[in-house]
C-alpha positions in Angstrom: 1.6 -20.9 1.4 4.1 -18.4 1.0 3.9 -14.7 3.2 3.5 -12.7 0.0 -0.1 -15.1 -1.1 -1.4 -14.8 2.3 -1.0 -11.1 2.3 -2.9 -10.6 -1.0 -5.8 -13.2 -0.6 -6.9 -11.3 2.2 -7.4 -7.8 -0.1 -8.5 -9.7 -3.2 -10.9 -12.0 -1.0 -13.6 -8.5 -1.4 -12.4 -7.7 -4.5 -13.5 -10.6 -6.1 -16.9 -10.5 -4.5 -17.3 -7.2 -5.8 -18.2 -5.5 -9.3 -17.6 -7.4 -12.3 -16.8 -11.4 -11.8 -14.8 -12.6 -14.7 -12.5 -8.9 -15.2 -11.4 -8.8 -11.4 -10.5 -12.7 -11.3 -8.5 -11.8 -14.7 -6.5 -8.7 -13.0 -6.5 -11.0 -9.8 -5.3 -13.3 -12.1 -2.2 -10.8 -14.0 -1.2 -9.9 -10.2 -0.6 -13.5 -9.1 1.7 -14.2 -12.4 3.5 -10.6 -11.7 4.3 -11.9 -8.0 5.9 -15.5 -8.8 7.3 -13.8 -11.5 9.0 -11.1 -9.1 9.7 -13.7 -6.8 11.1 -16.5 -9.0 13.3 -13.6 -9.7 14.4 -12.3 -6.6 12.7 -14.0 -3.8 9.7 -12.1 -2.5 8.6 -11.8 1.4 6.1 -9.2 1.2 3.7 -7.8 -0.9 4.4 -3.7 0.4 8.2 -4.5 -0.5 7.5 -4.4 -4.0 8.2 -1.3 -5.9 8.8 -0.1 -9.4 12.2 -1.7 -10.0 10.4 -5.0 -10.0 7.8 -3.8 -11.9 10.4 -2.3 -14.7 11.9 -5.3 -14.5 8.9 -7.4 -15.3 8.7 -5.1 -18.5 11.9 -5.9 -19.3 11.2 -9.6 -19.5 8.2 -9.4 -21.7 8.9 -6.8 -24.1 7.3 -9.1 -27.0 4.1 -8.9 -25.0 0.7 -7.5 -26.9 0.0 -3.9 -26.2 -3.8 -4.7 -25.1 -2.1 -8.2 -22.6 0.2 -5.1 -21.4 -2.3 -2.8 -20.9 -4.2 -5.5 -18.5 -0.7 -6.0 -17.0 -1.0 -2.4 -16.2 -4.6 -2.2 -14.9 -3.5 -5.3 -12.7 -0.8 -3.5 -11.2 -2.9 -0.2 -10.5 -5.2 -2.5 -8.8 -2.1 -3.8 -6.9 -0.3 -0.3 -5.6 -3.7 0.7 -5.0 -4.6 -1.8 -2.4 -0.3 -1.4 -0.7 -1.4 2.2 -0.5 1.7 3.5 -2.8 0.7 7.7 -4.0 2.0 7.2 -7.6 0.9 4.8 -10.7 3.7 2.0 -11.7 5.3 2.3 -14.5 3.8 1.9 -17.8 4.7 -0.7 -20.8 6.6 -0.7 -24.0 8.1 2.4 -23.0 12.4 2.6 -21.6 13.6 6.1 -21.3 17.0 6.5 -22.7 19.3 9.5 -22.2 20.6 11.4 -25.1 24.3 12.2 -24.9 24.2 14.4 -28.2 22.0 17.2 -26.3 23.9 20.6 -25.6 22.2 20.8 -22.2 23.4 21.3 -19.2 20.9 18.5 -17.9 20.3 15.8 -21.0 16.9 15.0 -22.6 15.7 12.0 -22.4 14.1 10.2 -25.2 11.3 8.3 -25.2 10.8 5.0 -27.6 7.9 2.9 -29.0 7.7 0.2 -31.1 4.3 1.4 -32.7 4.1 4.8 -34.8 0.0 5.4 -33.5 1.6 5.6 -29.8 4.7 7.6 -30.9 2.4 9.8 -32.3 -0.4 10.3 -29.9 2.6 10.5 -27.1 4.1 13.2 -28.6 1.2 15.2 -29.7 -0.5 15.1 -26.5 2.7 15.7 -24.8 2.7 19.6 -27.4 -0.8 19.9 -25.9 -1.4 20.1 -29.5 -5.2 18.8 -31.1 -5.2 16.7 -33.6 -6.6 19.1 -35.9 -3.8 21.2 -35.6 -1.3 18.8 -36.1 -3.3 17.9 -39.0 -3.2 21.8 -40.4 0.8 21.7 -39.5 1.5 18.1 -41.6 -0.9 19.1 -44.5 -3.2 15.8 -43.9 -6.7 14.9 -43.0 -7.4 14.9 -39.4 -9.2 11.6 -40.0 -6.1 10.2 -41.2 -4.7 11.3 -38.0 -6.3 9.5 -36.0 -6.6 6.5 -37.5 -3.1 6.4 -37.5 -3.1 6.9 -33.4 -5.9 3.7 -33.4 -3.4 2.2 -35.3 -5.3 1.9 -38.6 -2.4 2.6 -40.6 -4.8 1.5 -44.1 -3.4 3.4 -47.4 -1.3 5.9 -45.8 2.0 6.7 -47.2 5.1 6.7 -45.3 5.3 10.6 -46.6 2.3 10.9 -44.7 4.1 9.6 -41.9 6.9 11.7 -42.1 6.1 14.8 -42.1 4.3 14.1 -39.0 6.8 13.1 -37.6 8.8 16.1 -38.6 5.7 18.5 -37.0 6.2 16.0 -34.2 9.6 16.0 -33.8 9.9 12.6 -33.4 13.2 10.4 -34.6 13.2 7.2 -36.6 15.6 4.6 -35.3 15.7 1.5 -37.0 17.6 -1.6 -35.5 18.2 -5.0 -36.4 15.4 -6.3 -34.1 12.4 -3.8 -36.0 11.2 -0.3 -35.5 10.9 1.9 -33.3 9.9 5.8 -32.3 11.6 7.7 -29.9 10.0 11.4 -28.6 12.9 14.3 -27.6 10.8 15.6 -25.0 
């Protein structure tokens, strides 16, 4: 048995015995999958040697993972981080930080890229501390439409409505060959 597997067993034994069994078994399974991936990539020797870099490498290798699965993995990573006594949360999925080379500031601006309009709009609105009602007023659309868009239900929302929201939030669209990305300047 690998040393990291022995270490993990000491944490998971009591964890799986309590609470929602199916959910906890699923989280442990996702954690094991991540550890096996990391071990195959870099030869993991101890759980305490894990860091943000390992999580980021996992996200980069699994970019096409659905949001729900990525979120489930992230919750598993949070549990692993708490077992290891790490003070920060692990890096979140489906976001990548890039530097904006057109910035005039001495400290360059960063842009966070998203693959979904819903997550870009919600993240930008929350980062600005803007309630959905204020965004609706500024963009000239119904607050219910804002809620629907943020939950990923675009329905019959026209692109002009989405453009108005993106403009109010200062979100730039970048269309690549592989798909669509929305980025928000922070």
